[in-house]
The first five atom37 places (N, CA, C, CB, O) and aatype in JSON, in Angstrom:
{
  "aatype": [12, 13, 10, 3, 2, 18, 8, 6, 10, 10, 7, 9, 9, 11, 7, 9, 11, 0, 7, 6, 10, 7, 11, 19, 2, 5, 15, 13, 6, 7, 10, 11, 6, 11, 19, 2, 16, 10, 10, 2, 6, 18, 3, 5, 0, 3, 6, 2, 7, 6, 11, 2, 7, 6, 9, 3, 10, 6, 6, 10, 9, 0, 5, 1, 0, 6, 10, 0, 5, 15, 10, 3, 2, 11, 11, 15, 11, 10],
  "atom_mask": [
    [1, 1, 1, 1, 1],
    [1, 1, 1, 1, 1],
    [1, 1, 1, 1, 1],
    [1, 1, 1, 1, 1],
    [1, 1, 1, 1, 1],
    [1, 1, 1, 1, 1],
    [1, 1, 1, 1, 1],
    [1, 1, 1, 1, 1],
    [1, 1, 1, 1, 1],
    [1, 1, 1, 1, 1],
    [1, 1, 1, 0, 1],
    [1, 1, 1, 1, 1],
    [1, 1, 1, 1, 1],
    [1, 1, 1, 1, 1],
    [1, 1, 1, 0, 1],
    [1, 1, 1, 1, 1],
    [1, 1, 1, 1, 1],
    [1, 1, 1, 1, 1],
    [1, 1, 1, 0, 1],
    [1, 1, 1, 1, 1],
    [1, 1, 1, 1, 1],
    [1, 1, 1, 0, 1],
    [1, 1, 1, 1, 1],
    [1, 1, 1, 1, 1],
    [1, 1, 1, 1, 1],
    [1, 1, 1, 1, 1],
    [1, 1, 1, 1, 1],
    [1, 1, 1, 1, 1],
    [1, 1, 1, 1, 1],
    [1, 1, 1, 0, 1],
    [1, 1, 1, 1, 1],
    [1, 1, 1, 1, 1],
    [1, 1, 1, 1, 1],
    [1, 1, 1, 1, 1],
    [1, 1, 1, 1, 1],
    [1, 1, 1, 1, 1],
    [1, 1, 1, 1, 1],
    [1, 1, 1, 1, 1],
    [1, 1, 1, 1, 1],
    [1, 1, 1, 1, 1],
    [1, 1, 1, 1, 1],
    [1, 1, 1, 1, 1],
    [1, 1, 1, 1, 1],
    [1, 1, 1, 1, 1],
    [1, 1, 1, 1, 1],
    [1, 1, 1, 1, 1],
    [1, 1, 1, 1, 1],
    [1, 1, 1, 1, 1],
    [1, 1, 1, 0, 1],
    [1, 1, 1, 1, 1],
    [1, 1, 1, 1, 1],
    [1, 1, 1, 1, 1],
    [1, 1, 1, 0, 1],
    [1, 1, 1, 1, 1],
    [1, 1, 1, 1, 1],
    [1, 1, 1, 1, 1],
    [1, 1, 1, 1, 1],
    [1, 1, 1, 1, 1],
    [1, 1, 1, 1, 1],
    [1, 1, 1, 1, 1],
    [1, 1, 1, 1, 1],
    [1, 1, 1, 1, 1],
    [1, 1, 1, 1, 1],
    [1, 1, 1, 1, 1],
    [1, 1, 1, 1, 1],
    [1, 1, 1, 1, 1],
    [1, 1, 1, 1, 1],
    [1, 1, 1, 1, 1],
    [1, 1, 1, 1, 1],
    [1, 1, 1, 1, 1],
    [1, 1, 1, 1, 1],
    [1, 1, 1, 1, 1],
    [1, 1, 1, 1, 1],
    [1, 1, 1, 1, 1],
    [1, 1, 1, 1, 1],
    [1, 1, 1, 1, 1],
    [1, 1, 1, 1, 1],
    [1, 1, 1, 1, 1]
  ],
  "atom_positions": [
    [[27.45, -15.71, -32.07], [26.76, -14.67, -30.98], [25.12, -13.86, -30.0], [27.16, -13.87, -31.56], [24.81, -13.31, -28.94]],
    [[24.42, -14.45, -31.61], [22.55, -14.71, -31.21], [22.12, -15.77, -30.21], [21.64, -15.27, -32.62], [21.33, -15.56, -29.29]],
    [[22.73, -16.96, -30.49], [22.41, -17.96, -29.83], [22.74, -17.91, -28.37], [22.93, -18.95, -30.43], [21.88, -18.22, -27.55]],
    [[24.21, -17.44, -27.92], [24.88, -16.67, -27.02], [24.08, -16.2, -26.27], [25.6, -15.78, -27.46], [23.48, -16.87, -25.43]],
    [[23.93, -15.01, -26.44], [22.9, -14.13, -25.5], [21.39, -14.8, -25.16], [22.58, -12.64, -26.33], [20.86, -14.57, -24.07]],
    [[20.71, -15.72, -26.25], [19.56, -16.56, -26.39], [19.62, -16.97, -24.87], [19.65, -17.83, -27.6], [18.98, -16.55, -23.91]],
    [[20.98, -18.27, -25.02], [20.76, -18.59, -23.82], [21.62, -18.09, -22.19], [20.83, -19.85, -24.13], [22.02, -18.96, -21.42]],
    [[21.78, -16.59, -21.88], [21.38, -16.55, -21.4], [20.46, -15.82, -20.76], [21.84, -16.81, -21.32], [20.52, -15.42, -19.6]],
    [[19.86, -15.7, -21.32], [18.69, -14.61, -21.22], [17.97, -15.59, -20.84], [18.13, -13.66, -22.49], [17.43, -15.32, -19.77]],
    [[17.51, -17.35, -21.5], [16.55, -17.98, -20.9], [16.84, -18.52, -19.7], [16.09, -18.82, -21.61], [15.94, -18.98, -19.0]],
    [[19.01, -18.52, -19.04], [19.17, -18.63, -17.87], [18.64, -17.85, -16.42], [0.0, 0.0, 0.0], [18.46, -18.2, -15.25]],
    [[18.52, -16.4, -17.35], [17.98, -15.27, -16.37], [16.4, -15.61, -15.77], [17.95, -13.73, -17.29], [16.03, -15.69, -14.6]],
    [[15.43, -15.84, -17.36], [14.18, -16.17, -17.05], [14.15, -17.35, -16.53], [13.38, -16.1, -18.01], [13.01, -17.5, -16.1]],
    [[15.02, -18.62, -16.25], [14.84, -19.52, -15.5], [14.87, -18.74, -13.68], [16.02, -20.66, -15.99], [14.06, -18.49, -12.79]],
    [[15.59, -18.67, -13.8], [15.33, -17.38, -12.38], [14.21, -17.43, -11.81], [0.0, 0.0, 0.0], [13.77, -17.99, -10.81]],
    [[13.59, -16.44, -12.98], [12.27, -16.19, -12.06], [11.42, -17.12, -11.16], [11.34, -15.78, -12.86], [12.23, -17.96, -10.78]],
    [[10.6, -17.31, -10.79], [9.6, -17.53, -10.09], [8.19, -16.54, -10.33], [10.17, -17.48, -8.8], [7.76, -15.48, -9.87]],
    [[7.95, -17.13, -10.93], [6.1, -16.86, -11.53], [5.2, -16.36, -10.95], [5.27, -17.91, -11.79], [4.59, -17.38, -10.62]],
    [[4.68, -15.61, -10.6], [3.56, -15.15, -9.69], [3.97, -14.86, -7.64], [0.0, 0.0, 0.0], [3.21, -14.28, -6.86]],
    [[5.09, -15.37, -7.35], [5.9, -14.62, -5.91], [6.15, -13.98, -6.04], [6.82, -14.82, -5.22], [7.07, -13.68, -6.79]],
    [[5.34, -13.12, -5.23], [6.48, -11.96, -5.11], [7.37, -11.84, -4.11], [5.98, -10.77, -5.06], [7.42, -12.76, -3.28]],
    [[8.18, -10.79, -3.98], [9.58, -10.5, -3.56], [9.47, -9.93, -2.17], [0.0, 0.0, 0.0], [8.46, -9.31, -1.8]],
    [[10.34, -10.1, -1.52], [10.01, -9.19, -0.44], [9.76, -7.43, -0.24], [10.95, -9.5, 0.29], [9.0, -6.78, 0.48]],
    [[11.05, -6.96, -1.46], [9.9, -5.53, -1.54], [8.76, -5.36, -1.93], [10.18, -4.61, -2.2], [8.11, -4.47, -1.39]],
    [[8.24, -6.06, -2.87], [6.59, -6.26, -3.53], [5.88, -6.63, -2.59], [6.28, -7.37, -4.69], [4.69, -6.34, -2.57]],
    [[6.58, -7.49, -1.39], [5.12, -8.27, -0.04], [5.45, -6.86, 0.96], [5.67, -10.57, 1.22], [4.61, -6.47, 1.77]],
    [[6.27, -6.44, 0.84], [6.3, -5.37, 1.62], [5.58, -3.85, 1.17], [7.67, -5.27, 1.83], [5.17, -3.17, 2.12]],
    [[5.46, -3.47, 0.23], [4.5, -2.61, -0.35], [3.49, -2.7, -0.78], [4.75, -2.18, -0.99], [3.01, -1.73, -1.37]],
    [[2.68, -4.11, -0.63], [1.5, -4.67, -0.96], [0.85, -4.96, 0.78], [1.8, -6.17, -2.08], [-0.1, -5.63, 1.18]],
    [[1.68, -4.25, 1.38], [1.18, -4.38, 3.16], [0.8, -3.42, 3.63], [0.0, 0.0, 0.0], [-0.23, -3.29, 4.29]],
    [[2.02, -2.14, 3.21], [1.71, -0.69, 3.37], [0.43, 0.19, 2.39], [3.14, -0.04, 3.08], [-0.03, 1.28, 2.73]],
    [[-0.02, -0.67, 0.98], [-0.76, -0.52, 0.45], [-2.33, -0.45, 1.67], [-0.46, -1.49, -0.62], [-3.12, 0.38, 2.13]],
    [[-2.07, -1.69, 1.72], [-3.16, -2.63, 2.99], [-3.34, -1.19, 3.99], [-2.07, -4.43, 4.17], [-4.09, -0.29, 3.61]],
    [[-2.84, -1.14, 4.85], [-2.54, -0.06, 5.8], [-3.17, 1.19, 5.33], [-1.04, 0.15, 5.98], [-4.15, 1.88, 5.6]],
    [[-1.93, 1.19, 4.29], [-2.8, 2.94, 3.91], [-4.31, 3.02, 3.31], [-1.89, 3.86, 2.52], [-5.08, 3.91, 3.66]],
    [[-4.68, 2.05, 2.41], [-6.16, 1.72, 1.89], [-7.27, 2.14, 3.64], [-6.19, -0.53, 1.22], [-8.32, 2.79, 3.67]],
    [[-6.49, 1.46, 4.94], [-7.44, 1.48, 5.58], [-7.83, 2.57, 6.42], [-7.38, 0.59, 6.09], [-8.76, 2.68, 7.21]],
    [[-6.99, 3.31, 6.11], [-6.32, 4.91, 6.91], [-7.15, 5.38, 5.93], [-4.36, 5.56, 6.94], [-8.08, 6.16, 6.13]],
    [[-6.81, 4.89, 4.85], [-8.35, 6.13, 3.95], [-10.01, 5.9, 4.58], [-8.67, 5.53, 1.71], [-10.83, 6.77, 4.85]],
    [[-10.09, 4.85, 4.64], [-11.04, 3.77, 4.67], [-11.68, 4.96, 5.93], [-10.43, 1.83, 5.06], [-12.62, 5.75, 5.84]],
    [[-10.84, 4.72, 6.94], [-11.71, 5.42, 8.11], [-11.37, 7.29, 8.77], [-11.37, 4.25, 9.5], [-11.76, 7.98, 9.71]],
    [[-10.15, 7.48, 7.25], [-10.21, 9.25, 7.92], [-10.91, 9.84, 6.97], [-8.67, 10.25, 8.13], [-11.59, 10.84, 7.2]],
    [[-10.79, 9.27, 5.77], [-11.05, 10.09, 4.31], [-12.9, 10.38, 4.55], [-10.55, 8.8, 2.51], [-13.44, 9.29, 4.37]],
    [[-13.6, 11.1, 4.76], [-14.6, 11.45, 4.66], [-15.87, 11.44, 3.1], [-14.16, 12.49, 5.18], [-15.39, 11.59, 1.98]],
    [[-16.85, 11.32, 3.22], [-17.15, 11.76, 1.49], [-17.39, 13.22, 1.72], [-18.73, 10.94, 0.57], [-17.36, 13.82, 2.8]],
    [[-17.72, 13.87, 0.05], [-18.24, 15.09, 0.42], [-19.72, 15.07, -0.44], [-17.12, 16.38, 0.04], [-20.29, 14.06, -0.86]],
    [[-20.21, 16.71, -0.59], [-21.09, 16.06, -0.13], [-22.55, 14.84, -1.78], [-21.75, 17.6, 0.95], [-23.76, 14.84, -2.04]],
    [[-21.57, 14.27, -2.19], [-22.18, 13.53, -3.91], [-21.31, 12.62, -3.03], [-21.71, 14.17, -6.05], [-20.38, 12.22, -3.74]],
    [[-21.24, 12.19, -1.99], [-21.77, 10.63, -0.59], [-19.72, 10.06, -1.23], [0.0, 0.0, 0.0], [-19.3, 8.95, -0.9]],
    [[-18.84, 11.04, -2.09], [-17.59, 9.91, -2.5], [-16.68, 10.36, -2.03], [-17.18, 9.58, -3.9], [-16.66, 11.58, -1.94]],
    [[-15.38, 9.47, -1.46], [-14.02, 9.86, -1.32], [-13.12, 9.79, -1.92], [-13.6, 9.57, -0.67], [-12.58, 8.88, -2.55]],
    [[-12.67, 11.94, -1.56], [-11.61, 11.73, -3.15], [-10.31, 10.85, -2.5], [-10.82, 13.7, -4.01], [-9.48, 11.68, -2.14]],
    [[-9.92, 9.76, -2.29], [-8.69, 9.38, -1.36], [-7.17, 9.75, -1.08], [0.0, 0.0, 0.0], [-6.03, 9.31, -1.24]],
    [[-8.09, 11.24, -0.37], [-6.9, 11.91, 0.51], [-7.43, 12.17, 1.59], [-6.23, 13.17, 0.04], [-8.65, 12.21, 1.52]],
    [[-6.88, 12.4, 2.83], [-7.08, 12.97, 3.66], [-6.69, 14.28, 3.88], [-6.83, 12.36, 4.3], [-5.56, 14.58, 4.27]],
    [[-7.83, 15.33, 3.58], [-7.36, 17.02, 3.95], [-6.83, 17.32, 5.37], [-8.71, 18.1, 3.83], [-6.52, 16.34, 6.05]],
    [[-6.69, 18.46, 5.87], [-6.35, 18.49, 6.84], [-7.35, 18.93, 8.02], [-5.38, 19.06, 6.65], [-7.1, 18.94, 9.23]],
    [[-8.84, 19.4, 7.2], [-9.74, 19.47, 7.87], [-10.4, 18.41, 8.77], [-10.35, 19.88, 7.18], [-10.54, 18.39, 10.0]],
    [[-10.74, 17.57, 7.87], [-10.84, 15.39, 8.09], [-9.85, 15.68, 9.71], [-9.35, 13.78, 6.1], [-10.38, 15.83, 10.81]],
    [[-8.52, 15.69, 9.47], [-7.59, 15.16, 10.59], [-8.19, 16.07, 11.65], [-5.82, 15.34, 10.34], [-8.77, 15.57, 12.61]],
    [[-8.09, 17.15, 11.55], [-8.87, 18.4, 12.36], [-10.37, 17.6, 13.64], [-9.81, 19.68, 10.68], [-10.63, 17.6, 14.85]],
    [[-10.95, 17.03, 12.36], [-12.34, 16.38, 12.82], [-11.84, 15.11, 14.05], [-13.29, 15.57, 11.2], [-12.1, 14.66, 15.17]],
    [[-11.28, 15.02, 13.31], [-10.87, 13.32, 13.63], [-9.5, 13.23, 14.75], [-10.28, 12.43, 11.88], [-9.15, 12.08, 14.99]],
    [[-8.94, 14.03, 15.24], [-7.76, 14.24, 15.63], [-7.5, 13.75, 17.13], [-7.53, 15.61, 15.41], [-6.42, 13.76, 17.72]],
    [[-9.22, 13.15, 17.79], [-8.88, 12.41, 19.33], [-9.09, 11.18, 18.62], [-9.99, 12.71, 20.91], [-9.32, 10.23, 19.38]],
    [[-9.08, 10.97, 17.66], [-9.33, 9.19, 17.53], [-8.14, 9.03, 16.64], [-11.04, 8.49, 16.68], [-8.41, 7.97, 16.08]],
    [[-7.29, 9.32, 16.27], [-6.15, 9.92, 15.53], [-4.85, 9.26, 16.52], [-6.26, 11.84, 15.45], [-3.93, 8.46, 16.35]],
    [[-5.32, 10.02, 17.52], [-4.16, 10.02, 18.51], [-4.38, 9.11, 19.39], [-3.9, 11.23, 19.22], [-3.37, 8.78, 20.01]],
    [[-5.75, 8.38, 19.79], [-5.33, 7.44, 19.99], [-4.79, 5.76, 19.67], [-5.76, 7.69, 20.38], [-4.29, 4.89, 20.4]],
    [[-5.07, 5.8, 18.59], [-4.84, 4.68, 17.75], [-3.37, 5.01, 17.13], [-6.08, 4.52, 16.6], [-2.72, 4.29, 16.38]],
    [[-2.94, 6.56, 17.76], [-1.4, 6.21, 17.07], [-0.79, 5.45, 18.59], [-0.25, 8.03, 16.42], [0.27, 4.89, 18.86]],
    [[-1.63, 5.66, 19.13], [-0.88, 5.53, 20.73], [-0.84, 4.31, 20.71], [-1.6, 6.08, 22.18], [0.29, 3.85, 20.6]],
    [[-1.85, 3.44, 20.78], [-2.47, 2.21, 20.74], [-1.33, 1.53, 19.98], [-3.95, 2.19, 20.06], [-0.79, 1.93, 18.95]],
    [[-1.05, 0.42, 20.68], [0.69, -0.67, 20.25], [-0.22, -1.23, 19.49], [1.85, -1.97, 21.56], [0.15, -1.1, 18.33]],
    [[-1.42, -1.91, 19.56], [-2.16, -2.88, 18.72], [-2.96, -2.1, 17.55], [-3.19, -3.75, 19.66], [-3.65, -2.88, 16.9]],
    [[-3.03, -0.52, 17.07], [-3.22, 0.4, 16.83], [-2.87, -0.86, 15.01], [-2.37, 1.87, 17.74], [-1.92, -1.63, 14.8]],
    [[-4.35, -0.47, 13.91], [-4.09, -1.66, 12.78], [-3.2, -0.59, 12.09], [-5.61, -2.44, 11.72], [-2.94, -0.98, 10.95]],
    [[-2.59, 0.71, 12.36], [-1.8, 1.71, 12.29], [-0.7, 1.35, 12.34], [-1.96, 2.54, 13.02], [0.22, 2.17, 12.28]]
  ]
}
C-alpha cells in the first residue's frame, strides 16, 4: 500500500513544472505590480519621509484631479 501511494505521489509531482507560474499566479503578479505603481504614485511620505503603504483619504483628495485624469485615460497605467 505504501508503494502504491508513493507511485501516485510521484505521478502527481511529475506533472508540476517548477519555476513556471500558472495563469492565476501571473494574474496576481500583474495585479501586485499595478498596486505598487498606484502606491508609488499616490502614497505620500510622512514627516519622517516614509510611506505607509496605504493611500489615505487625504492623499486621494489632494491628488483627485490627477487620479481622475489617470482613470479617464484609456492608456493609463492604472
